[in-house]
Structures are given as structure tokens and as C-alpha cells.
N, C-alpha and C positions, 0 to 999 in steps of 0.2 A: 517494418518496411512493407507497404502495401504491395500486393501482387497485381500486376497489370497484364491481362490476357493478351494485349497487343504486343507486349514484349516477348511473350512466349511464341506467338505466331511469327514474329519477326525472326526470332532465334531459329525456329524450325525452318523458315524459309532460307535463312543464311546457311544452315547446315546442309540443306538440300542442294545448295549451289556448289558445295565442295565436291571435288572429284574423289572417287573411292581410292583408298590406299592401294598401291601396287600389290599384286598377288604375292610377289616375293617378300615384301615387307611383312605381310600377314603371316605367311608360312614361317618365316624366320622367327618372328615374335612368338608364334605358337610353340615352336621347337624349343626356344629358350625358356619359355615358361614351363614346359613339360620337363625339361632337363636342366636343373641348376648347374650341372657340371659343364654345360655348354660354354660357360664363361671361363673355363679352365685356361689359364695363361700358358701359352706355348713358349718355350724358350729354345735358344740355340743349343743349349746343353741337352735338352730332350731329344732334339733331332740328331745331334751328334752321337748320342748314346744309341739311338735306333740305327743310324747309319753304320756305326761301328759293328753292332750285332749282325746287321745284314751282310757286312763285308767279311767278317771273320768266322761266322758260324753258318755253314751250309744247311744244317738241320733247322736252324731258326729261319733262314731264308725260305726254306720249303714250307715251314709252318706259316710264315707270313704270307706267302703266295696263296696258300690254301685258305687262310682266315686271319687277316691282319690284326683284327681286334683281339681275338683269342690268343694269338701268338705274343702280342705285346703285353697283354694282361698276364699271361703265364710267365713272362720274363720279369714280372714285378713292376712294370711301368703302368700303374693303375690310372694315373691322370692322363697319360698319353693315350692309353686304350680308350678311355672315356671320350677324349677329343676325337680320336679316329672313328669311334662309333657315331658320334654326332655328325662328323663330316660325311660319313658313309650314308647316313639317313638323309642328309641334304642332297647328296648326289642322286640317290634313288628317287627322292621327291622331284628333282629336276627332270630325271628320265621319264617319270610318270607324266609330268607336265608336258614335256615334249610330245609324248605319245597322245595325250588327251586334248591338247590345245592346238587346233589347226592353225590359228592365227600366229601363235608363237612359233610353231614348227615352220611355217612359211617364212617368218622373219629370220629364223635360224638358217634356213636353206639359202635365203637371199643374202644375208649379211651376218655370218656367224660371230664375228668379232663384236659387233654392237649388240646383238641379241644376248650373247653371254655376258657382256659387260653389265647389262642390267640385272644380272642375277647375283652380283656381288662375288663372282669367282675371279681370282687373279687371272690376268691375261695369259700367263705362262701355262695355265692348265687347259686352255682351249683345245689344243691339239690332242693331248692324251684323253681328254674327256670325249671329244668327238670320235676318236679312234675306238674308245671303249663302247661308244654307242653304235659303232659300225655304220656311221653315216656314209653316204656315197662319196666317191673320190672328188666329184665336182664341188662338193661343199668344202671338203678339206683343202682344195686348191684355192679357196677364197681366203684362207688364213694367210697372214703376212709371213714372209720368211724371216724367222727370228732365230738367231744363233745365240744360245745361252752359253757363254764362255765358262761361267762358274755357277754352280748351284747356290753358292753362298751369296751371290748378288741378288737372288730372288727373295721375296718376302718369305717369312717362316711358313705361313699358311700355304703358299704356292708350293714350297718344297714338300710339305706334308701331303698335300693333295696329289702331287706327282708321284710320290712313293705309294700312296694308296691306290691311285689309278694304274700303277704298274703291276698290281696284283691281278693275277688271272681270275681269282675268285670275285674280286670287286668288279672287274670288267664284265664278267658273266652276270653278276647280280644286277648291274645297271642295264645290260641288254635285256635281261629277263623282266625287269620292271617296265621297261619300255614296251616290250611285247605284250605283257600282261595287262597293261593299262588300257 
């Protein structure tokens, strides 16, 4: 098949017309390629086991608050620890983006629901995330009043992120990433 330079030029032109992939897509793809465990399947049983440990074992609850990933790993829940670590890295990356990207930060301040929806985070995590980031009260006031009657009604990832964001160490790590960036 003969090579036609006009075809290459046309292809280059068409590729230049494409919009760049959203920042969040690129970041997520990079993290997945860096960590094959990111694809770990989360189950209700995993969260039930974690929830049970948090309820019945005060020492585990303290270790989880201080370092959720290490506490879960020490409890023998390796896959869940890996998933927590992945989610934590994504939260830290989001905090850094908020600190570094003035346009995104303005969007977040103006409409936190839509700004966070574009990041692939479950809606139920908006308030705990924004609280962990210590955003001003006027930004929090823009969140809809949502009453979650049962955690079981929320998607697994949302419940996992809510547990993770409830850790004081995670909240501090996110605030620190936002200040440092």
C-alpha cells in the first residue's frame, strides 16, 4: 500500500482538532497503570468486615484513625488496604489540584457539586471531602441538604471514601497536600 503524505497531513490536522483529554482522566489512567491493584474489586463483605472491626475494636479504631492503610493491612485485609491506599492517593492528588489550579478552585468555590462530579467522586463524599479540605463555610453551604438514611444505600466506593475521610490522619494529609502544593 503506497504511503500518501497528504493522508498523514490530514491525520495530523484532524488530531489537532481534538480537545485534550480532561486532566482527571489522565491522572486516573496514570494511577491505574502505576498500580495494578487499583482494579481491586471492592465487595460488601470487605466493607462489612472493616465496619465490624471499627465497631467492636477500639484499638483498631484508633489505629485506623491514625493510619487507615496500615491498620487495615495489619488486620490482614491486604486487598482492602491496597484499595484504601489507591483512594488516598487520588484524594491527595485532588487536593493538590485544588491548590494548584486556580480555574478549578474557582469552579469548586462557585459550584462544588458540579466541580466534584467531574472528578469521578461519588456525590455522598462531597461534604466529608470539603470538610477535610477545610473549605470556607460559604462553599459548604452550596452543597445540597442530603440525608443519608442508611450507608447501605450508598455505592461501595462512596462508603469506603466516607470511612477514609473520617480518619483524622487522612484529613490532615489532604489539608497538608493542599497547603504544600
